N, C-alpha and C positions, 0 to 999 in steps of 0.2 A: 292450251289457251290460258289456263289459270297460271301456269308457271311463267309464261311470257309476260302476263300482266304484272305479276309480282316483281319480275326482273325490271320492268319499265319503271315501276314505282320506286324501286330501290335506286335506280339510276337518277331519277329526278330528285330523290331525297339527298343523295350524295352531292349532286350538283348544287342544290340549294344550300347545303352545309358549307361547301367550298366557297360559295358566293358570300354567305354570312360571315365566315371566318375572314375572308379577304376584306369585306367592307368594314368589319370590326377593327381589323388591324390598321386599315387606312385611317379610320376615324380616330383611334387612339394615338396613332403616329402623328396625325395632324394636331391633336390636342397637346401632345407632348412637345411638339416643335413650336407651338404657339408661344410667343414671348410673354414674360410677365411684366406688367406695367406698374410703376410706382404711383403714377397719378393718371387722371383722366386725360390730361393734356398729352402725355406720352402715348396713350392708346390712340387718341385722335390723330396725332402726328404720324403714327405708324400706318393707320388705316388710310390716311390721305397721302401716303407715300412721301412724308416729310415736307409736304407743301405748307407754306405759311398760312395760318388761319386769317380770315378777314378781320376778326375782332378778338381782342384779348381783354378779359375782365380780370383785374388784379384785386384780390381780396386782401384785407388787412391781415398782417401776420399775427399769429397767436403769441402773446407775450406772457412772461411770468407774472404772477400776482405780486404786486409791489407791497412792501412793508407798510403798515399803517402810517398815515401822515398826520401832521398836526398843523392846524391853521396858524398857530402862534409862532411857528418857526418859519422864517423867510426862506425863499428859494435861494440857496447860497451860491449856486453856479447856474446862472441863467444861460440857456442855449436856444438859438433860433430853431424853429420847427423844421425848416428846410435849409439844406446847404447846397445851393445851386451854383455858386461861383467860388473862386479861390478866396475872394474877399470875405464871403460868408464863413468859410472854413476858418480863416485867420481870426475873425471876430469871435467865433465860437470857442476857439482854443483858449484854455485857461493860462494865458501867458502872464507870468509875474511882472514882466516889464511893462505891461499895459496898465497895471494897477496904479492908483494915485499914491503919491508919497504921503506918509503919515506926518502931520505937522505938530500935533500936541505932544511935546517931549518933556522929559524931566532929566536932570543930571544925576549920575551916580556919584557917590562920595569919592571913589577911586576909579580912574580910568587906566592908570599905569600900575605895574607891579610895585608893591611896597616892600622895602627891605626888611622892615620889622615883621612882616608876615610871610617871609620866605627864607630858605636856607639852601646851601649847596651840599649835596651828598652824592659821592661817587660820580661826579661829573654832571649831576642833574640839579636843576633849580626847582625845589619843591616847596609847596605851601606849608606853613607851620603856624602854631599858636604863638602869638607874640609874648615877650617877657612880661607884659602887663595882663596876660590872659585873654587878649582879644582874639577871636576866632575868625578865620577867613570867610566862612559861610555867612557870618553876620556882617562883617566889615565890608565885604564885596557885594552884599545884597542891598535891597532897597525895600523899605516898608511903605506901603501906600494905604491911604485911608479908604475904608469901605463903610458905607452907611449901614446901620444896624439891620435894615430891612432888605438888604441885598445879599445874594449868594456869591461866594468867591469861586472864580474860574481861573486856573493856572494852565498854561500851555508851554511845553518844552519841545523844541525841535531837536531831535537827535540826528547824528550823522551829518551835522552841519559842516560846511567848509570844503567838502569834496569838489563840488561844482562852484567855482569862485563867482561866476556870473550870477548864478542863482542866489548865492549868499549876498552879493552886493545889492540885488533887487529886494530880497526879503528883508534885509537889514533896514532898508528905507521905507518899505510899505507897511511893515507890521508895527503895531504899537510897542512902546518901550516895555510894557508889562510882559510881553512874550519873551521867554528865555531861550537861549541857544546852548546846546551841548555839542561840542565840536568832536569830529572824528579824529583819532590819533594819527590818521593818514593825511590830515590837512596840511597842505603846503603853506608855509608862512603863517602858521597858526598864531604866532604872537601878534603879527600885524592885523589879522582878521579879528582876533579877540578884542584888540584895542579899538578897531573900527566899530565893532558891535557895542562896546561899552560907551563910546562917544555918543551913541544914540539911545542910551539908557537900558540896553538889554543885559540882564544877568547872564553870566557865562560859566559854562561847565565843560567837562570832558567826558567822552564815552569810555566806559570800561567794557571791552569786548570779551565775551566768553567764547569757548570753543563751539563751533557749529554743531547743531543737533544732528545734521546729516552731512558729514564731511565729504561724501561721495558726490553730492549735488552742489554744495556751497562750502566755501572756506572763508573764515573771517580774517585770514591773513596772518602775517608773522608777528603782529602785536596783540593778538588775542591770547587769552589764557590757554595754554596748550595742554593736551592730555598726555603727550608723549615726551615732554621735556621736564626737567627737574624744577624744584622750587626756586632755585637761584635764578634760572632763566626766566621763569614766570614773573618774579619780582622785578627783574630788569625790564620786562615788557610793561609791567604796571607803572614803574617809575618813568619810563619813556612816554607813556600816555599822559601821565600827570604833570610832567615837566614842560611848561609852556612859556616860562619867563613873562607871564601875563596873569592878571587877576583871575583865579579860578575858585569858585565857591564849593565845588564838590565834583562828584562823578555820577553819570547815568549808566546804570548797568543794563546793557543791551541783551536781549534774549539769546540764550544759547544753552549749552550743556551744563547742568548742575547735578552731580551725583555724589555718591559717598566718597569717590576718589578726589573730586575737585572741591568738596565742601570745606576741607581743611585749608586749602589754598585760598578760597574765597573768604574764609574767616580771617585769615592773616591780612588780606587786602582791606576788609572792612575795619579790622582793628587799627590798621595803619591810617585809614581815613579818619577814624574817630580821634586818634592821637594827634592828628594834624588839624583838627578843628574844621573838618569838611563834612558836608551833608551828602546823603545818598538818595538818588532817585531810582527806584526799582521799576524798570520797564520790561521785566521778564513776564512771560505768560503764565508761569507756574507759581507755586508758593515756596519753592526751595530756598530762595534768598530770605524770605520772611522768617523761615524756620531757624535761621542763624541768629540767635539772640545776643545782643550786645547792649548793655546798659548805657544810657546817655549818648547813644549814637543818633544824631539828627538824620531822620530818614523819612521817606514818603513813598508809598506804593502807588503806581499809576492806576487810575480807575479805567482808563481807556487807552489802548495803544493802537495807533493807526500805522500799520506797516505793510498792508497789502490791500487788494480789492479797491483800487483808487478810482471809484466811479462816483458820479454825482449822487446816485441813489444811496450808496453806502455812506457817503459823507453826510447826507441828510439824516440818515438813520442814526449814525454814531453821535452826531451833535444833538439830536433830540434826546438820545439816551443820556448824554452828558448833562443836559438840562435837568432831566429827571433825577439823576444822581445828586446834582447840586441842591435840588429842592429837598431831597431826602436827608442828605448828610450835612448840608450847609456849605459844602465846597466840593470841587471836583478837579482832578489832575488828569490832563491829557498829554500823552507823549506821542509825537507824530514824526513821520518821515518828510523831509522837505521836498515833496513833489509839487509841481505847479498847481495842480488841482486842489491839493491839501492846503497850500499857502493861501490860495484864493478863497477857499471855503472858510478857513479860520478868520481871515480878514473880514469878509462880508458878515460872518456870524457875529464877530465881536462888535462890529459897527451897528448891529441891530439891537444891541443892549440898550435898555432905557437909561437916560442920564441920571446920575445921582443928584437929587435935589434935596435941599433942606426942607423941613416942615414949613417954614415961612414961604419958601419959593413955591412949594406945591400949593399952598393956600392962595398965594397971589395968582397962580396960573389956573386955579380951580381944578387941580388934579386930585382925584379921590382915590385912585388905585394905580399901581405900577404894573404895566403890561409885561415887561421883560426884566425882572429884577436880578440881573446878573452883572457882576463886576469883575473885570480882568485884573489879575494880580500877578506879580512875579512868583516863581515857584517857592522862594524862600519864605513867602508869607503863609504857606501851608505847613511848614516844617517846624516841629518842636523836638527838643532833646528828650 
């Protein structure tokens, strides 16, 4: 009797163990096969067998924290809050053609190339210092008056002329004080430079360095090459400089500058100095600044706008430019001619306070200047 009872208990225990193992396996298998949901909406849709919910509550998206703003700087690219129609989208786009033409112009001393300031060499027409010692960067430039209590702001658009339609628009809408530096790949550069100078813009040429990452970008056959000899590089240099139009100097666009290329760049800077031309350094590093040449008119860009073409970034960079101008008395901006950048620069410059004499301020009962910035050509910031 005792043996039979023990055998029954053992049978029951085994049965219960089998049931427990089976149920446990089923439970874990179900848990393992249960899908993972990224959001509550996905879980609800799964449980409801993908039936559409009756109501959808849309919460505002989480946005990145914006850079600090300043009430004194205007909104340079106004955009509507909602883009519901194609017309809204077109109105929000920063199209240069929509901007109003700038009317207040001045005349440059020379619009066409001057024989006394140029020479022919190896088939190229190159700027030179005249026999009377006049230098192209001064003769082809333009000095403007700035009130003593104003800060100087110079803007140079590099890579100008690649898009002819953009050039034609920016030439008309931007103030004469804005300077243009043309790409060596510009078609009909002589004609475009002449058109720019007719509206008062100082004109320069880009000096392209070898790309920092040749696998991703190539600055083309007119850039200073790392794998070609000095003779070929100087040919490229002369090709960029030869425009048969008034050129005040060159803008060095960012690229590779190392021990191998520094000697080549030194030769180019020496040539620019001997030809009476100025240099705008638009590189991101200090390698060009480290090449010392006495009496070379040059200026390092304080801000280079070459990427991140967003309204927020434009606001941030122009506020930064204002602070630099207040700290140093002047600021130089080199920018890429993208529509949003052109629009931002135009609106920003138009927000500057007018330069009034003491008598005019007294008559108008003006006791302080809200935005004491004055737009000037780049040559106004350069000294030898």
